[in-house]
BAGU-270422 format. One record per residue (C-alpha): z negated, y negated, x negated. Coordinates in steps of 0.02 Angstrom, whole numbers. Layout:
<marnu zz="Z" yy="Y" xx="X"/>
...
% end
This chain:
<marnu zz="0" yy="0" xx="0"/>
<marnu zz="11" yy="-183" xx="-49"/>
<marnu zz="-131" yy="-250" xx="-154"/>
<marnu zz="-204" yy="-426" xx="-140"/>
<marnu zz="-215" yy="-551" xx="-280"/>
<marnu zz="-44" yy="-591" xx="-352"/>
<marnu zz="103" yy="-664" xx="-256"/>
<marnu zz="227" yy="-593" xx="-382"/>
<marnu zz="163" yy="-414" xx="-360"/>
<marnu zz="264" yy="-361" xx="-209"/>
<marnu zz="285" yy="-174" xx="-237"/>
<marnu zz="177" yy="-46" xx="-148"/>
<marnu zz="43" yy="36" xx="-257"/>
<marnu zz="-28" yy="212" xx="-247"/>
<marnu zz="-105" yy="241" xx="-420"/>
<marnu zz="-296" yy="238" xx="-422"/>
<marnu zz="-359" yy="188" xx="-594"/>
<marnu zz="-540" yy="199" xx="-535"/>
<marnu zz="-619" yy="209" xx="-361"/>
<marnu zz="-651" yy="59" xx="-252"/>
<marnu zz="-808" yy="66" xx="-146"/>
<marnu zz="-913" yy="-18" xx="-15"/>
<marnu zz="-1100" yy="-21" xx="-51"/>
<marnu zz="-1238" yy="-90" xx="57"/>
<marnu zz="-1425" yy="-116" xx="58"/>
<marnu zz="-1534" yy="-141" xx="213"/>
<marnu zz="-1685" yy="-252" xx="179"/>
<marnu zz="-1829" yy="-258" xx="303"/>
<marnu zz="-1990" yy="-358" xx="291"/>
<marnu zz="-2105" yy="-452" xx="408"/>
<marnu zz="-2012" yy="-393" xx="563"/>
<marnu zz="-1844" yy="-459" xx="501"/>
<marnu zz="-1696" yy="-375" xx="418"/>
<marnu zz="-1534" yy="-411" xx="327"/>
<marnu zz="-1385" yy="-303" xx="281"/>
<marnu zz="-1297" yy="-350" xx="119"/>
<marnu zz="-1124" yy="-272" xx="97"/>
<marnu zz="-1029" yy="-270" xx="-67"/>
<marnu zz="-842" yy="-233" xx="-50"/>
<marnu zz="-721" yy="-198" xx="-192"/>
<marnu zz="-596" yy="-319" xx="-115"/>
<marnu zz="-516" yy="-484" xx="-161"/>
<marnu zz="-589" yy="-559" xx="-2"/>
<marnu zz="-665" yy="-489" xx="158"/>
<marnu zz="-563" yy="-596" xx="277"/>
<marnu zz="-571" yy="-642" xx="460"/>
<marnu zz="-508" yy="-480" xx="537"/>
<marnu zz="-625" yy="-368" xx="439"/>
<marnu zz="-775" yy="-482" xx="466"/>
<marnu zz="-748" yy="-493" xx="655"/>
<marnu zz="-723" yy="-305" xx="671"/>
<marnu zz="-881" yy="-263" xx="571"/>
<marnu zz="-985" yy="-387" xx="671"/>
<marnu zz="-922" yy="-308" xx="832"/>
<marnu zz="-954" yy="-130" xx="774"/>
<marnu zz="-1130" yy="-168" xx="713"/>
<marnu zz="-1184" yy="-265" xx="868"/>
<marnu zz="-1226" yy="-103" xx="964"/>
<marnu zz="-1339" yy="-57" xx="817"/>
<marnu zz="-1438" yy="-217" xx="850"/>
<marnu zz="-1371" yy="-324" xx="707"/>
<marnu zz="-1329" yy="-507" xx="739"/>
<marnu zz="-1198" yy="-591" xx="627"/>
<marnu zz="-1335" yy="-693" xx="542"/>
<marnu zz="-1415" yy="-528" xx="485"/>
<marnu zz="-1255" yy="-468" xx="401"/>
<marnu zz="-1194" yy="-535" xx="234"/>
<marnu zz="-1019" yy="-477" xx="187"/>
<marnu zz="-980" yy="-507" xx="2"/>
<marnu zz="-821" yy="-466" xx="-93"/>
<marnu zz="-812" yy="-431" xx="-280"/>
<marnu zz="-646" yy="-525" xx="-290"/>
<marnu zz="-555" yy="-386" xx="-379"/>
<marnu zz="-367" yy="-420" xx="-380"/>
<marnu zz="-332" yy="-233" xx="-378"/>
<marnu zz="-381" yy="-180" xx="-201"/>
<marnu zz="-283" yy="-176" xx="-38"/>
<marnu zz="-262" yy="-337" xx="60"/>
<marnu zz="-370" yy="-367" xx="214"/>
<marnu zz="-333" yy="-545" xx="274"/>
<marnu zz="-172" yy="-597" xx="363"/>
<marnu zz="-201" yy="-781" xx="323"/>
<marnu zz="-173" yy="-738" xx="140"/>
<marnu zz="-16" yy="-633" xx="167"/>
<marnu zz="77" yy="-713" xx="19"/>
<marnu zz="-54" yy="-631" xx="-92"/>
<marnu zz="-39" yy="-463" xx="-4"/>
<marnu zz="2" yy="-405" xx="173"/>
<marnu zz="-142" yy="-307" xx="251"/>
<marnu zz="-118" yy="-129" xx="311"/>
<marnu zz="-197" yy="-115" xx="485"/>
<marnu zz="-248" yy="66" xx="463"/>
<marnu zz="-337" yy="29" xx="299"/>
<marnu zz="-436" yy="-112" xx="381"/>
<marnu zz="-482" yy="1" xx="527"/>
<marnu zz="-537" yy="139" xx="408"/>
<marnu zz="-643" yy="16" xx="311"/>
<marnu zz="-728" yy="-43" xx="471"/>
<marnu zz="-767" yy="137" xx="519"/>
<marnu zz="-832" yy="175" xx="344"/>
<marnu zz="-945" yy="22" xx="349"/>
<marnu zz="-1018" yy="72" xx="517"/>
<marnu zz="-1045" yy="250" xx="458"/>
<marnu zz="-1135" yy="185" xx="304"/>
<marnu zz="-1253" yy="83" xx="413"/>
<marnu zz="-1280" yy="234" xx="527"/>
<marnu zz="-1333" yy="337" xx="377"/>
<marnu zz="-1454" yy="204" xx="320"/>
<marnu zz="-1532" yy="188" xx="492"/>
<marnu zz="-1568" yy="375" xx="490"/>
<marnu zz="-1661" yy="361" xx="324"/>
<marnu zz="-1848" yy="338" xx="318"/>
<marnu zz="-1887" yy="161" xx="258"/>
<marnu zz="-1966" yy="154" xx="85"/>
<marnu zz="-2087" yy="21" xx="28"/>
<marnu zz="-2004" yy="-51" xx="-125"/>
<marnu zz="-2039" yy="-163" xx="-273"/>
<marnu zz="-1907" yy="-288" xx="-329"/>
<marnu zz="-1891" yy="-307" xx="-518"/>
<marnu zz="-1790" yy="-453" xx="-587"/>
<marnu zz="-1707" yy="-438" xx="-757"/>
<marnu zz="-1591" yy="-565" xx="-837"/>
<marnu zz="-1493" yy="-587" xx="-996"/>
<marnu zz="-1342" yy="-680" xx="-1065"/>
<marnu zz="-1170" yy="-607" xx="-1093"/>
<marnu zz="-1018" yy="-682" xx="-1180"/>
<marnu zz="-873" yy="-617" xx="-1075"/>
<marnu zz="-808" yy="-765" xx="-975"/>
<marnu zz="-716" yy="-929" xx="-1007"/>
<marnu zz="-675" yy="-1082" xx="-905"/>
<marnu zz="-492" yy="-1080" xx="-853"/>
<marnu zz="-462" yy="-1264" xx="-809"/>
<marnu zz="-390" yy="-1342" xx="-967"/>
<marnu zz="-334" yy="-1522" xx="-980"/>
<marnu zz="-162" yy="-1534" xx="-1062"/>
<marnu zz="-116" yy="-1709" xx="-1124"/>
<marnu zz="71" yy="-1675" xx="-1147"/>
<marnu zz="212" yy="-1677" xx="-1017"/>
<marnu zz="245" yy="-1514" xx="-923"/>
<marnu zz="378" yy="-1450" xx="-803"/>
<marnu zz="345" yy="-1308" xx="-681"/>
<marnu zz="396" yy="-1238" xx="-511"/>
<marnu zz="227" yy="-1275" xx="-432"/>
<marnu zz="196" yy="-1456" xx="-485"/>
<marnu zz="366" yy="-1516" xx="-551"/>
<marnu zz="361" yy="-1642" xx="-694"/>
<marnu zz="190" yy="-1711" xx="-745"/>
<marnu zz="144" yy="-1822" xx="-891"/>
<marnu zz="-28" yy="-1738" xx="-905"/>
<marnu zz="-100" yy="-1592" xx="-809"/>
<marnu zz="-239" yy="-1468" xx="-784"/>
<marnu zz="-168" yy="-1296" xx="-824"/>
<marnu zz="-237" yy="-1121" xx="-802"/>
<marnu zz="-280" yy="-1078" xx="-982"/>
<marnu zz="-438" yy="-1041" xx="-1083"/>
<marnu zz="-549" yy="-1193" xx="-1110"/>
<marnu zz="-686" yy="-1137" xx="-1230"/>
<marnu zz="-774" yy="-1304" xx="-1207"/>
<marnu zz="-778" yy="-1292" xx="-1017"/>
<marnu zz="-933" yy="-1242" xx="-918"/>
<marnu zz="-971" yy="-1060" xx="-879"/>
<marnu zz="-1121" yy="-961" xx="-815"/>
<marnu zz="-1154" yy="-818" xx="-936"/>
<marnu zz="-1321" yy="-769" xx="-859"/>
<marnu zz="-1314" yy="-593" xx="-787"/>
<marnu zz="-1451" yy="-541" xx="-666"/>
<marnu zz="-1503" yy="-366" xx="-614"/>
<marnu zz="-1622" yy="-338" xx="-469"/>
<marnu zz="-1688" yy="-161" xx="-462"/>
<marnu zz="-1767" yy="-98" xx="-302"/>
<marnu zz="-1895" yy="38" xx="-343"/>
<marnu zz="-1991" yy="146" xx="-221"/>
<marnu zz="-2175" yy="105" xx="-233"/>
<marnu zz="-2230" yy="287" xx="-209"/>
<marnu zz="-2130" yy="370" xx="-350"/>
<marnu zz="-2056" yy="223" xx="-448"/>
<marnu zz="-1879" yy="286" xx="-420"/>
<marnu zz="-1738" yy="158" xx="-423"/>
<marnu zz="-1648" yy="166" xx="-256"/>
<marnu zz="-1531" yy="15" xx="-269"/>
<marnu zz="-1466" yy="-107" xx="-398"/>
<marnu zz="-1411" yy="-281" xx="-346"/>
<marnu zz="-1326" yy="-372" xx="-489"/>
<marnu zz="-1248" yy="-543" xx="-511"/>
<marnu zz="-1121" yy="-616" xx="-633"/>
<marnu zz="-992" yy="-754" xx="-630"/>
<marnu zz="-814" yy="-706" xx="-679"/>
<marnu zz="-646" yy="-679" xx="-595"/>
<marnu zz="-607" yy="-493" xx="-578"/>
<marnu zz="-431" yy="-510" xx="-648"/>
<marnu zz="-443" yy="-412" xx="-810"/>
<marnu zz="-364" yy="-243" xx="-770"/>
<marnu zz="-208" yy="-184" xx="-863"/>
<marnu zz="-86" yy="-128" xx="-794"/>
<marnu zz="-70" yy="-239" xx="-641"/>
<marnu zz="2" yy="-109" xx="-521"/>
<marnu zz="-153" yy="0" xx="-498"/>
<marnu zz="-303" yy="9" xx="-382"/>
<marnu zz="-464" yy="-33" xx="-473"/>
<marnu zz="-636" yy="-108" xx="-448"/>
<marnu zz="-611" yy="-204" xx="-612"/>
<marnu zz="-768" yy="-243" xx="-713"/>
<marnu zz="-889" yy="-217" xx="-566"/>
<marnu zz="-833" yy="-36" xx="-567"/>
<marnu zz="-867" yy="-19" xx="-754"/>
<marnu zz="-1041" yy="-92" xx="-730"/>
<marnu zz="-1072" yy="24" xx="-582"/>
<marnu zz="-1031" yy="175" xx="-689"/>
<marnu zz="-1148" yy="115" xx="-826"/>
<marnu zz="-1292" yy="83" xx="-704"/>
<marnu zz="-1269" yy="254" xx="-625"/>
<marnu zz="-1274" yy="339" xx="-793"/>
<marnu zz="-1447" yy="262" xx="-814"/>
<marnu zz="-1517" yy="273" xx="-636"/>
<marnu zz="-1416" yy="407" xx="-547"/>
<marnu zz="-1297" yy="391" xx="-398"/>
<marnu zz="-1375" yy="235" xx="-324"/>
<marnu zz="-1288" yy="100" xx="-221"/>
<marnu zz="-1237" yy="-44" xx="-335"/>
<marnu zz="-1219" yy="-207" xx="-239"/>
<marnu zz="-1120" yy="-335" xx="-339"/>
<marnu zz="-1146" yy="-520" xx="-301"/>
<marnu zz="-1001" yy="-623" xx="-370"/>
<marnu zz="-1051" yy="-796" xx="-429"/>
<marnu zz="-961" yy="-963" xx="-418"/>
<marnu zz="-814" yy="-903" xx="-522"/>
<marnu zz="-675" yy="-1009" xx="-446"/>
<marnu zz="-631" yy="-1081" xx="-617"/>
<marnu zz="-700" yy="-940" xx="-727"/>
<marnu zz="-593" yy="-800" xx="-800"/>
<marnu zz="-615" yy="-652" xx="-918"/>
<marnu zz="-636" yy="-699" xx="-1100"/>
<marnu zz="-519" yy="-572" xx="-1180"/>
<marnu zz="-454" yy="-621" xx="-1351"/>
<marnu zz="-293" yy="-559" xx="-1430"/>
<marnu zz="-162" yy="-437" xx="-1373"/>
<marnu zz="-231" yy="-280" xx="-1455"/>
<marnu zz="-60" yy="-246" xx="-1527"/>
<marnu zz="70" yy="-328" xx="-1638"/>
<marnu zz="175" yy="-449" xx="-1536"/>
<marnu zz="360" yy="-456" xx="-1580"/>
<marnu zz="439" yy="-612" xx="-1652"/>
<marnu zz="542" yy="-631" xx="-1493"/>
<marnu zz="384" yy="-621" xx="-1389"/>
<marnu zz="297" yy="-754" xx="-1493"/>
<marnu zz="448" yy="-868" xx="-1479"/>
<marnu zz="456" yy="-848" xx="-1289"/>
<marnu zz="271" yy="-886" xx="-1275"/>
<marnu zz="291" yy="-1040" xx="-1385"/>
<marnu zz="436" yy="-1102" xx="-1278"/>
<marnu zz="334" yy="-1079" xx="-1119"/>
<marnu zz="191" yy="-1177" xx="-1196"/>
<marnu zz="308" yy="-1321" xx="-1241"/>
<marnu zz="378" yy="-1327" xx="-1065"/>
<marnu zz="229" yy="-1280" xx="-956"/>
<marnu zz="75" yy="-1297" xx="-1066"/>
<marnu zz="-43" yy="-1162" xx="-1133"/>
<marnu zz="-85" yy="-1001" xx="-1042"/>
<marnu zz="-195" yy="-849" xx="-1064"/>
<marnu zz="-137" yy="-737" xx="-1208"/>
<marnu zz="-48" yy="-573" xx="-1166"/>
<marnu zz="-158" yy="-419" xx="-1151"/>
<marnu zz="-137" yy="-232" xx="-1163"/>
<marnu zz="-238" yy="-92" xx="-1082"/>
<marnu zz="-347" yy="-69" xx="-1235"/>
<marnu zz="-403" yy="-251" xx="-1226"/>
<marnu zz="-458" yy="-230" xx="-1045"/>
<marnu zz="-551" yy="-68" xx="-1082"/>
<marnu zz="-647" yy="-141" xx="-1231"/>
<marnu zz="-692" yy="-299" xx="-1136"/>
<marnu zz="-751" yy="-212" xx="-977"/>
<marnu zz="-849" yy="-78" xx="-1069"/>
<marnu zz="-933" yy="-211" xx="-1175"/>
<marnu zz="-981" yy="-308" xx="-1018"/>
<marnu zz="-1045" yy="-149" xx="-935"/>
<marnu zz="-1149" yy="-104" xx="-1087"/>
<marnu zz="-1224" yy="-279" xx="-1086"/>
<marnu zz="-1275" yy="-267" xx="-903"/>
<marnu zz="-1346" yy="-91" xx="-927"/>
<marnu zz="-1450" yy="-155" xx="-1073"/>
<marnu zz="-1518" yy="-295" xx="-964"/>
<marnu zz="-1562" yy="-167" xx="-830"/>
<marnu zz="-1660" yy="-67" xx="-959"/>
<marnu zz="-1766" yy="-210" xx="-1024"/>
<marnu zz="-1939" yy="-258" xx="-956"/>
<marnu zz="-1938" yy="-358" xx="-794"/>
<marnu zz="-1968" yy="-544" xx="-807"/>
<marnu zz="-2045" yy="-541" xx="-632"/>
<marnu zz="-2081" yy="-416" xx="-493"/>
<marnu zz="-2132" yy="-425" xx="-311"/>
<marnu zz="-2168" yy="-310" xx="-164"/>
<marnu zz="-2095" yy="-425" xx="-30"/>
<marnu zz="-2196" yy="-451" xx="128"/>
<marnu zz="-2074" yy="-573" xx="208"/>
<marnu zz="-1888" yy="-591" xx="231"/>
<marnu zz="-1789" yy="-731" xx="311"/>
<marnu zz="-1606" yy="-771" xx="338"/>
<marnu zz="-1517" yy="-933" xx="379"/>
<marnu zz="-1339" yy="-988" xx="412"/>
<marnu zz="-1238" yy="-1146" xx="443"/>
<marnu zz="-1054" yy="-1191" xx="449"/>
<marnu zz="-941" yy="-1344" xx="455"/>
<marnu zz="-756" yy="-1365" xx="496"/>
<marnu zz="-641" yy="-1391" xx="348"/>
<marnu zz="-590" yy="-1557" xx="427"/>
<marnu zz="-753" yy="-1631" xx="364"/>
<marnu zz="-684" yy="-1630" xx="186"/>
<marnu zz="-501" yy="-1576" xx="198"/>
<marnu zz="-356" yy="-1671" xx="276"/>
<marnu zz="-205" yy="-1570" xx="330"/>
<marnu zz="-168" yy="-1400" xx="407"/>
<marnu zz="-276" yy="-1248" xx="373"/>
<marnu zz="-319" yy="-1080" xx="452"/>
<marnu zz="-455" yy="-1079" xx="585"/>
<marnu zz="-591" yy="-1042" xx="459"/>
<marnu zz="-748" yy="-1148" xx="436"/>
<marnu zz="-847" yy="-1162" xx="276"/>
<marnu zz="-995" yy="-1047" xx="306"/>
<marnu zz="-1157" yy="-1042" xx="207"/>
<marnu zz="-1279" yy="-897" xx="225"/>
<marnu zz="-1450" yy="-895" xx="143"/>
<marnu zz="-1570" yy="-751" xx="113"/>
<marnu zz="-1750" yy="-765" xx="52"/>
<marnu zz="-1846" yy="-607" xx="4"/>
<marnu zz="-2032" yy="-632" xx="-22"/>
<marnu zz="-2073" yy="-722" xx="-184"/>
<marnu zz="-1935" yy="-627" xx="-276"/>
<marnu zz="-1771" yy="-716" xx="-249"/>
<marnu zz="-1660" yy="-822" xx="-140"/>
<marnu zz="-1473" yy="-799" xx="-116"/>
<marnu zz="-1356" yy="-938" xx="-58"/>
<marnu zz="-1178" yy="-878" xx="-19"/>
<marnu zz="-1024" yy="-981" xx="27"/>
<marnu zz="-861" yy="-927" xx="110"/>
<marnu zz="-751" yy="-1001" xx="-27"/>
<marnu zz="-692" yy="-978" xx="-205"/>
<marnu zz="-821" yy="-1099" xx="-272"/>
<marnu zz="-802" yy="-1175" xx="-446"/>
<marnu zz="-948" yy="-1152" xx="-564"/>
<marnu zz="-989" yy="-1339" xx="-572"/>
<marnu zz="-1056" yy="-1328" xx="-393"/>
<marnu zz="-1210" yy="-1237" xx="-460"/>
<marnu zz="-1276" yy="-1397" xx="-537"/>
<marnu zz="-1228" yy="-1501" xx="-384"/>
<marnu zz="-1322" yy="-1386" xx="-264"/>
<marnu zz="-1470" yy="-1361" xx="-381"/>
<marnu zz="-1498" yy="-1548" xx="-389"/>
<marnu zz="-1480" yy="-1572" xx="-200"/>
<marnu zz="-1566" yy="-1421" xx="-122"/>
<marnu zz="-1755" yy="-1408" xx="-108"/>
<marnu zz="-1838" yy="-1314" xx="-251"/>
<marnu zz="-1859" yy="-1129" xx="-220"/>
<marnu zz="-2038" yy="-1123" xx="-284"/>
<marnu zz="-2060" yy="-975" xx="-402"/>
<marnu zz="-1912" yy="-881" xx="-332"/>
<marnu zz="-1751" yy="-850" xx="-425"/>
<marnu zz="-1604" yy="-931" xx="-335"/>
<marnu zz="-1433" yy="-849" xx="-351"/>
<marnu zz="-1269" yy="-923" xx="-291"/>
<marnu zz="-1125" yy="-818" xx="-224"/>
<marnu zz="-947" yy="-852" xx="-171"/>
<marnu zz="-824" yy="-740" xx="-78"/>
<marnu zz="-927" yy="-727" xx="81"/>
<marnu zz="-843" yy="-661" xx="238"/>
<marnu zz="-692" yy="-755" xx="306"/>
<marnu zz="-654" yy="-852" xx="148"/>
<marnu zz="-533" yy="-998" xx="173"/>
<marnu zz="-485" yy="-1037" xx="-10"/>
<marnu zz="-551" yy="-1136" xx="-159"/>
<marnu zz="-691" yy="-1264" xx="-160"/>
<marnu zz="-665" yy="-1391" xx="-302"/>
<marnu zz="-789" yy="-1525" xx="-350"/>
<marnu zz="-755" yy="-1710" xx="-319"/>
<marnu zz="-711" yy="-1733" xx="-502"/>
<marnu zz="-591" yy="-1586" xx="-502"/>
<marnu zz="-500" yy="-1654" xx="-350"/>
<marnu zz="-445" yy="-1803" xx="-454"/>
<marnu zz="-390" yy="-1688" xx="-596"/>
<marnu zz="-280" yy="-1577" xx="-487"/>
<marnu zz="-231" yy="-1401" xx="-541"/>
<marnu zz="-222" yy="-1232" xx="-459"/>
<marnu zz="-398" yy="-1237" xx="-386"/>
<marnu zz="-357" yy="-1402" xx="-298"/>
<marnu zz="-176" yy="-1392" xx="-239"/>
<marnu zz="-88" yy="-1243" xx="-318"/>
<marnu zz="-181" yy="-1112" xx="-218"/>
<marnu zz="-149" yy="-1190" xx="-47"/>
<marnu zz="18" yy="-1108" xx="4"/>
<marnu zz="-54" yy="-937" xx="-40"/>
<marnu zz="-203" yy="-961" xx="77"/>
<marnu zz="-114" yy="-1048" xx="221"/>
<marnu zz="-172" yy="-1226" xx="183"/>
<marnu zz="-71" yy="-1385" xx="162"/>
<marnu zz="-158" yy="-1550" xx="131"/>
<marnu zz="-285" yy="-1640" xx="23"/>
<marnu zz="-470" yy="-1625" xx="-13"/>
<marnu zz="-570" yy="-1784" xx="16"/>
<marnu zz="-663" yy="-1821" xx="-147"/>
<marnu zz="-772" yy="-1949" xx="-60"/>
<marnu zz="-835" yy="-1831" xx="76"/>
<marnu zz="-836" yy="-1655" xx="2"/>
<marnu zz="-1005" yy="-1662" xx="-87"/>
<marnu zz="-1097" yy="-1734" xx="61"/>
<marnu zz="-1019" yy="-1608" xx="180"/>
<marnu zz="-1050" yy="-1454" xx="73"/>
<marnu zz="-1226" yy="-1503" xx="21"/>
<marnu zz="-1270" yy="-1543" xx="201"/>
<marnu zz="-1208" yy="-1373" xx="259"/>
<marnu zz="-1308" yy="-1284" xx="123"/>
<marnu zz="-1464" yy="-1382" xx="168"/>
<marnu zz="-1448" yy="-1331" xx="350"/>
<marnu zz="-1434" yy="-1149" xx="300"/>
<marnu zz="-1592" yy="-1165" xx="194"/>
<marnu zz="-1681" yy="-1255" xx="337"/>
<marnu zz="-1630" yy="-1113" xx="452"/>
<marnu zz="-1721" yy="-983" xx="346"/>
% end
């Protein structure tokens, strides 16, 4: 079937490089509950979100109690018709995924609840790079035409990233057994070579590493604000021909710099190194732990018209928040959020006391990218280039976007 992620990849794909999964954890405390799903998908999308909400309603779950997160792998089948240029969804696959998600919840509801301790472990990696690079020379391209200066999609080693990886282990209190791992990192899942395969990308490599340590546990991946963050993979892993170097030089002269070419060995070394780093973090002593007695959820949404002028799919910006005891707080947005929003929200939202606050993108019916006010003036793929692929056509309002987004996030926090 057709995968999602690249407009130029139009052929059907049937080769499975490694399995894609859906994992979930059901948290209950203080008479409240929340389901967190982690899908190996580029995005969840409107159709899948609506169908899952409908199928879980008879089980007693309201939409505010369900958090649907995508890993953003570019090597999984498409699920959202609004993003058809990036991959046309297969209706049967979406239906099968809805049924599988409901069956997963049914299995969990049959299990005996286990009092659990949450252990938080964190450490820094060195596997991502900012991909918005200012280029001071003239460029010519199909997307933007002629520009005297531009922001191109290329490695910017000086640009901001978030290299902090977080692992939350849920351990049974009675026997100390790890029953779930929830982990968080901030990087586009676009590293796999070759391009025409099904793969979970680096979240799958980390999942295998965590399971080697803890057994066949659910591994719930929470993708960070990686809208402008890509894999930091150096070199080609092989000797590039003179003709190849000349072609690459000519493209740079005409269109500006780009990411270097990669081969399969580069992807394997990078992903296994990342997985080993996360597994090492999971094995170190916890920096904090809690047996949560309370749980709360909150949600808010705003129409895109509050910060975007033009035509767009009927998708609001949604913010969901989850607070689990004194352990952690999760704030998730239905957009491809650039990493600079972390600082904007941290400075605007009320302090989370002693809790760890994590930010996630790729929630539910994602509409597209969320650039910062400063990035709107700079242009680039995350501002205008992505729009035709996601069904948008218009302009972000740099004067209104921060107030609108921060206000929505604050209402979700207030709703906890």
